[in-house]
Phi, psi and omega in degrees: 000137181292139174291141186292339173264359179278152174264122185301319183284322181299321183292343181266348184280132179256346181236155178292321176303326175282329184286314189301316178300326174289323183298318179298325179292337179277001182230040182289330185278126185293329178292321176300311180302316186292316180294329169300306184301318179295310178306313179291327172298318177295322174295319173305309179301320176301316183291320177300317181300315181304311178291326180282326187262341180077015181262116184287339177306334183293336177292321173299324177291331179292319181292321180293313182294314185293306176295321180301312177300313181297316183289328172300314182299312184288307186288330183257333184245313183279334181057049173219178186258131174314134177292345182291342177292330185257329185224073186294319182287316177298314188295323179296309180298309184297326176300315181285331174293317178295322175305306181300319177297321174297311184302320185262012172087353182291333180231132185295152179275000000 
C-alpha cells in the first residue's frame, strides 16, 4: 500500500538521471521555484551563522528554512506533494542543482 505522503511516480524512479527531469515537472510553477530558492538561500545563511557563531541551533533553523520554503511552494502554489517524501536524497541533490541553475540563469525565475 502506498504511503499517503509519497508521490507514486517518484517512488518508482531508480536513478537520479531519471529523477531530475521528473523533479523539474514538479516545479513548473515559477512561484514554487522562487519559494525553493528563497528557502535554500535562507538555509545557506543559517549554516553560515552556525559556522560563524558556533551555535548549533542555527542548523535546525537551516532545516526549517529550507524545507519551509519548499513546502510553502508545493502546498500553496504548485499544489502537489514534495518528491522529497518519496525520494529524500534525490530530492536534496535535485534541489541544489535547480538552485544553481536558477542562480546561473539556466532555469527561469
